[in-house]
C-alpha positions in Angstrom: 0.0 0.0 -0.1 1.2 3.5 -0.6 0.6 5.3 2.8 3.4 4.7 5.3 2.2 2.8 8.2 2.6 4.6 11.8 5.5 3.2 13.9 5.5 3.5 17.6 8.0 2.2 20.0 7.1 -0.7 22.1 7.8 -0.6 26.0 7.2 -3.6 28.2 4.9 -4.9 25.7 4.3 -8.7 24.7 6.1 -9.8 21.4 3.7 -9.3 18.4 6.0 -10.2 15.4 3.8 -12.6 13.3 0.3 -13.0 12.1 -2.9 -12.2 14.1 -5.9 -13.6 12.5 -9.5 -13.7 13.5 -13.1 -13.8 12.3 -14.9 -10.5 11.8 -18.6 -11.0 12.2 -20.5 -8.9 9.5 -24.2 -9.0 8.6 -24.9 -12.2 6.6 -21.7 -14.0 7.7 -18.0 -13.5 8.6 -14.7 -12.3 7.1 -11.3 -13.4 8.2 -9.0 -10.4 8.9 -5.2 -10.8 9.2 -2.9 -8.3 11.0 0.7 -8.7 10.0 3.4 -7.3 12.4 7.1 -7.0 11.4 9.4 -6.1 14.2 12.1 -3.7 13.0 15.7 -3.6 14.3 14.8 -0.6 16.4 12.3 -2.5 18.4 9.3 -0.8 16.7 6.6 -2.6 14.6 5.3 -2.2 11.0 1.7 -3.4 10.5 -0.6 -4.3 7.7 -4.1 -5.5 7.3 -5.4 -8.3 4.9 -9.1 -9.2 4.4 -8.7 -11.8 1.9 -12.5 -12.4 0.8 -12.7 -8.6 0.2 -9.5 -8.6 -1.7 -7.9 -6.1 0.7 -4.2 -6.8 0.9 -1.4 -5.0 2.8 -3.6 -2.1 4.0 -1.4 0.1 6.2 -2.1 0.2 9.9 -1.2 2.7 12.5 0.0 0.9 15.6 0.2 1.9 19.3 1.2 -0.5 22.1 0.9 0.2 25.7 1.6 -2.7 28.0 -0.6 -5.5 26.9 -3.2 -3.2 25.1 -2.8 -2.8 21.4 -4.5 0.0 19.3 -4.7 -0.4 15.5 -6.2 2.1 13.1 -6.5 1.6 9.4 -7.2 5.0 8.0 -8.1 3.9 4.4 -11.0 1.9 5.7 -11.9 4.3 8.6 -11.5 1.3 10.8 -10.3 0.8 14.3 -9.4 -2.2 16.6 -8.4 -2.0 20.2 -7.6 -5.4 22.0 -5.6 -6.8 24.8 -3.1 -9.5 24.5 -3.6 -12.6 26.7 -0.9 -13.5 29.3 0.3 -16.5 27.2 0.8 -14.0 24.1 -1.4 -16.2 21.9 -4.6 -14.3 21.7 -5.9 -10.5 21.3 -9.4 -10.0 22.4 -11.0 -6.5 21.7 -13.6 -4.7 19.7 -13.5 -3.7 15.8 -15.1 -0.3 15.1 -16.0 1.3 11.7 -18.6 3.9 10.8 -22.0 2.7 12.1 -20.6 -0.6 13.0 -19.0 -2.0 16.3 -18.4 -5.8 17.2 -16.2 -7.9 19.6 -13.4 -9.6 17.8 -10.6 -12.1 19.1 -7.4 -12.6 17.2 -5.1 -15.5 17.4 -1.4 -15.5 17.0 0.6 -17.5 14.5 4.2 -17.3 13.5 5.3 -16.0 10.2 5.7 -19.2 8.0 9.0 -19.9 6.2 8.9 -19.2 2.6 7.9 -22.3 0.7 8.3 -24.4 3.9 12.1 -24.1 3.6 12.6 -26.9 6.2 11.1 -29.7 3.9 11.9 -28.1 0.5 14.0 -30.0 -2.0 17.4 -28.5 -2.7 17.0 -26.3 -5.7 19.0 -26.9 -9.0 21.1 -23.6 -8.4 23.5 -22.0 -5.8 22.2 -20.0 -3.0 24.5 -17.8 -1.2 24.1 -15.3 1.7 25.0 -11.8 0.3 26.1 -8.9 2.5 26.8 -5.5 1.1 27.0 -1.9 2.1 25.0 1.2 1.1 27.7 3.7 2.0 25.5 6.7 1.3 23.6 6.1 4.5 26.1 3.8 6.1 23.9 0.7 6.2 24.7 -3.0 5.8 22.3 -4.8 3.8 21.8 -8.5 3.8 20.1 -10.9 1.3 20.2 -14.0 -0.9 22.0 -14.3 -4.1 20.9 -17.2 -6.4 23.0 -18.3 -9.3 22.0 -20.6 -12.1 23.8 -23.9 -12.6 26.6 -23.6 -15.1 29.6 -21.4 -15.7 28.0 -18.2 -16.7 28.2 -15.3 -16.8 24.5 -14.8 -16.4 22.2 -11.9 -16.8 21.1 -10.8 -13.5 18.4 -8.7 -11.6 18.1 -7.0 -8.2 14.7 -7.4 -6.8 13.2 -4.2 -5.1 10.2 -4.7 -2.6 7.0 -2.8 -2.3 6.3 0.1 0.2 7.1 -0.3 3.8 9.7 -2.5 5.4 9.9 -5.8 3.8 12.0 -9.1 4.2 13.9 -10.3 1.2 11.0 -12.5 -0.1 8.4 -9.6 0.2 6.5 -11.7 2.4 2.7 -11.0 2.9 1.0 -13.4 5.2 2.3 -16.8 4.0 2.9 -15.7 0.4 6.4 -14.6 -0.8 6.1 -13.0 -4.2 9.9 -11.9 -4.5 11.0 -15.3 -3.3 8.9 -17.1 -5.7 9.9 -14.9 -8.6 13.6 -15.4 -7.8 13.3 -19.1 -7.7 11.5 -19.0 -11.1 14.1 -16.8 -12.7 17.1 -18.6 -11.4 15.9 -21.8 -12.5 15.7 -20.4 -16.0 19.2 -18.8 -16.3 18.9 -15.4 -14.5 20.9 -14.7 -11.3 18.9 -12.9 -8.7 19.7 -10.7 -5.8 17.1 -10.1 -3.2 17.5 -8.4 0.2 16.0 -7.4 3.6 15.1 -3.7 3.5 16.8 -1.5 6.0 16.0 -2.3 9.6 14.3 -5.7 8.7 15.7 -9.2 9.2 19.5 -9.3 8.9 19.8 -5.7 7.4 20.9 -2.8 9.5 20.1 0.7 9.4 16.7 2.6 9.7 13.7 2.3 7.3 14.0 4.7 4.4 11.8 8.0 4.6 11.2 8.5 0.8 11.1 6.7 -2.4 14.2 8.7 -3.5 16.0 7.5 -0.4 15.8 3.7 -1.5 17.6 4.6 -4.8 20.9 4.2 -3.1 20.0 0.7 -1.8 19.3 -0.4 -5.4 22.4 1.1 -6.6 24.4 -0.7 -3.7 22.7 -4.0 -4.9 23.7 -3.3 -8.5 27.5 -2.5 -7.5 27.6 -5.7 -5.5 26.6 -7.8 -8.5 29.2 -6.0 -10.5 31.8 -7.3 -8.2 30.8 -11.1 -9.0 32.5 -12.9 -11.9 29.5 -15.0 -12.5 27.4 -11.9 -13.5 27.1 -10.5 -17.1 27.8 -6.8 -16.2 26.3 -5.7 -19.6 22.9 -7.4 -18.8 22.3 -6.2 -15.2 18.8 -5.1 -14.4 16.2 -4.0 -11.7 12.9 -5.6 -11.2 10.6 -3.6 -8.7 7.3 -4.4 -7.2 5.0 -1.3 -6.2 7.0 1.4 -4.9 10.2 -0.8 -5.9 9.2 -0.2 -9.4 9.4 3.6 -9.0 12.8 3.2 -7.1 14.0 1.3 -10.3 13.1 3.9 -12.7 14.5 6.6 -10.6 17.8 4.5 -10.4 17.6 4.2 -14.2 17.7 8.1 -14.6 20.9 8.2 -12.5 24.6 7.7 -13.4 25.6 4.0 -13.7 22.0 3.0 -14.5 20.8 -0.5 -14.8 20.8 -2.1 -18.2 17.0 -2.7 -18.1 14.0 -2.1 -15.7 10.9 -4.3 -15.1 8.1 -2.7 -13.0 5.3 -4.6 -11.3 2.5 -2.3 -10.5 4.5 0.8 -10.0 2.8 4.1 -9.3 2.2 6.4 -12.4 -0.2 9.0 -10.7 1.0 11.4 -8.1 0.7 10.3 -4.4 -2.2 12.5 -3.5 -4.2 10.7 -6.4 -3.1 7.3 -5.2 -4.3 7.8 -1.7 -7.8 9.1 -2.8 -8.1 6.2 -5.2 -7.1 3.6 -2.8 -9.6 4.7 -0.1 -12.5 4.9 -2.6 -11.4 1.4 -3.9 -11.1 -0.1 -0.3 -14.6 1.3 0.7 -16.1 -0.1 -2.4 -14.8 -3.7 -1.7 -16.1 -3.3 1.8 -19.7 -2.7 0.6 -19.9 1.1 1.4 -22.7 2.9 -0.5 -21.8 5.1 -3.4 -22.9 8.2 -1.6 -20.9 7.5 1.4 -17.7 6.8 -0.8 -18.2 10.1 -2.6 -18.5 12.0 0.7 -15.5 10.2 2.2 -13.5 11.2 -1.2 -14.4 14.7 -0.8 -13.4 14.8 2.9 -10.1 13.0 2.1 -9.3 15.5 -0.6 -10.0 18.5 1.7 -7.6 16.9 4.3 -4.9 16.3 1.9 -5.3 20.0 0.6 -4.9 21.2 4.2 -1.8 19.2 4.5 -0.4 20.5 1.4 -1.2 24.2 2.0 -0.3 24.1 5.9 3.4 24.1 6.3 3.2 24.8 10.0 3.2 21.2 11.1 1.7 21.8 14.7 -1.1 23.7 13.0 -1.6 21.1 10.3 -1.6 18.4 12.9 -4.4 20.1 15.0 -6.5 20.7 12.0 -6.2 17.1 10.5 -6.8 15.6 14.1 -10.1 17.7 14.3 -11.2 16.7 10.7 -10.5 12.9 11.6 -12.7 13.0 14.7 -15.4 14.8 12.9 -15.4 12.4 10.0 -15.4 9.3 12.2 -16.9 9.4 15.8 -15.2 5.9 16.5 -11.8 7.7 16.6 -10.5 8.7 20.1 -8.3 11.7 20.7 -5.2 9.6 21.0 -5.7 7.8 17.7 -6.7 11.0 15.9 -3.6 12.8 17.3 -1.2 9.9 16.2 -2.8 9.6 12.9 -2.6 13.3 12.2 1.1 13.3 13.1 1.8 10.5 10.6 -0.2 12.3 7.9 2.0 15.4 8.3 5.3 13.6 8.7 8.1 14.1 6.2 7.5 10.7 4.7 3.8 11.1 4.1 4.4 14.7 2.7 6.8 13.5 0.4 4.6 10.6 -0.8 1.6 13.1 -1.4 3.9 15.4 -3.6 5.8 12.6 -5.2 5.1 12.5 -9.0 6.4 9.3 -10.5 6.7 10.6 -14.1 9.0 13.7 -13.1 12.4 12.1 -13.9 11.3 9.6 -16.4 12.8 11.6 -19.4 16.2 10.6 -18.1 15.4 6.8 -18.4 17.0 5.5 -21.5 17.4 1.8 -20.9 14.5 -0.8 -22.0 11.7 -0.9 -19.7 8.9 -3.4 -19.2 5.7 -2.0 -17.4 3.4 -4.8 -16.0 0.2 -4.6 -14.0 -2.9 -6.7 -13.3 -6.5 -5.9 -14.0 -7.5 -7.0 -10.6 -5.0 -4.8 -8.7 -7.1 -2.9 -6.2 -4.0 -1.0 -4.8 -2.6 0.5 -8.1 -5.2 0.8 -11.0 -3.7 -0.7 -14.0 -5.1 1.6 -16.8 -4.6 5.0 -15.0 -0.9 4.2 -13.6 0.3 2.2 -16.8 -1.0 5.0 -19.1 0.8 7.7 -17.0 4.0 5.8 -16.9 4.0 5.2 -20.6 3.3 8.8 -21.4 6.2 10.0 -19.0 8.4 7.5 -21.0 7.4 8.6 -24.4 10.8 9.7 -25.6 12.1 6.1 -24.7 11.7 3.9 -27.8 12.1 0.6 -25.9 9.1 0.4 -23.6 6.8 -2.5 -23.3 3.5 -2.1 -21.7 1.5 -5.2 -20.8 -1.7 -5.6 -18.6 -2.3 -9.2 -17.1 -6.0 -10.3 -16.9 -7.1 -11.3 -13.4 -3.9 -10.6 -11.7 -3.9 -8.7 -8.3 -1.4 -6.3 -6.7 0.6 -9.3 -5.3 0.8 -10.6 -8.8 -1.3 -13.6 -7.8 -3.5 -15.0 -10.7 -7.5 -15.3 -10.4 -8.1 -17.7 -7.4 -9.7 -20.3 -9.8 -6.1 -20.7 -11.3 -4.3 -21.3 -8.0 -2.8 -24.7 -7.4 -4.1 -27.4 -5.1 -1.6 -28.3 -2.4 -2.4 -30.7 0.4 -6.1 -30.6 -0.6 -6.3 -26.8 -0.4 -5.9 -24.0 -3.1 -2.7 -22.0 -2.5 -2.0 -18.7 -3.9 1.0 -18.8 -6.5 2.8 -16.0 -8.6 1.0 -15.6 -11.9 2.7 -18.1 -14.3 1.9 -15.7 -17.1 3.7 -12.8 -15.1 6.7 -14.9 -14.5 7.1 -16.2 -18.1 6.6 -12.6 -19.4 9.3 -11.3 -17.1 11.7 -14.1 -18.1 11.2 -14.0 -21.8 11.6 -10.2 -21.8 14.8 -10.4 -19.7 16.4 -13.0 -22.0 15.4 -10.9 -25.0 17.5 -7.9 -23.6 20.3 -10.5 -22.8 20.6 -11.4 -26.5 21.0 -7.8 -27.6 
């Protein structure tokens, strides 16, 4: 998701790192909701929300922890959950609130699963190597995994860049690991792949980046690391970015020592303020909100974003936004409104609202593959692909493709998911994987 999640330090609190799942009772049935907590190296938590049946994925959640009490607020859905963690740390009982709706809900903890059940998976037909490299620009040590195809090489290679928010090297969302799956597919078919934990996550040091532009130096550090490897074909070294990672890749391509090619998976094409408004409307629509309410919420959101843009005095902007949040949603208490307002006027959020993804695209001269799925509820395929294509109109080597039925995580339509142990499991779209591989190999032949 585009909006940065609120991060608050945890003091004398139970460990939350992992998945918290529970049934949300709604009129006519129930929905499974999943909160995912990732503990950063500084001790704070990054949190997102999934509602699979409503196709809500990685919605950013502002988090406050005080003792055993956890307060969660999903601004895009105007939804709040306050719960208490049990003494054994296995359950969180509390209340879910959204406009005109309040219901008790209990969440149950489960650990983040290992990607592809690594403890039982077969040894892959390629080399796996822990990789550590430095981003000297911010003095951060980054760690990840380099996978190298069988054979002497040299091989074309890519650095994978994750979507917004702190991510592990596999881009793990719930029990789905899109970057890990894509790395496996490409390496089996002749492309070396470097993927790494974002700053402050897993084995990587440093603190999470503030802006999209800040992340460019991480991508450049990854490219430079691969340039030291004899197995890599230095003339065919590219970047593949998911979501915000796609924009990072394009920004890097406009800098000195650019990649040889770029692949974007659901990158932003519209300015951040337009993305925020669009995402809120889409989320409310998937949650069954009436059209009139969506239109009213959109107008309120636009008014709030304009206040943030026009009011450079942060304390004044926070006071106005907090007041607007409370007036817009009676379920929000003062503390939640204040913390949300602080996040919405933070340097990271202000940067995102003003970020125009097409601004630097005239400097991108390398080949570019732009991909998005028609079922992406986070980044609208038509609007964002068209904007990126227009921004790259001086570049004569741009391929644009929409993938039918593919969502933001690049999963295909659920009817096409494989059955594993008697249950359907999400997979990375085979069409997307092969499109990426075929295009990369075409660049390697040039």
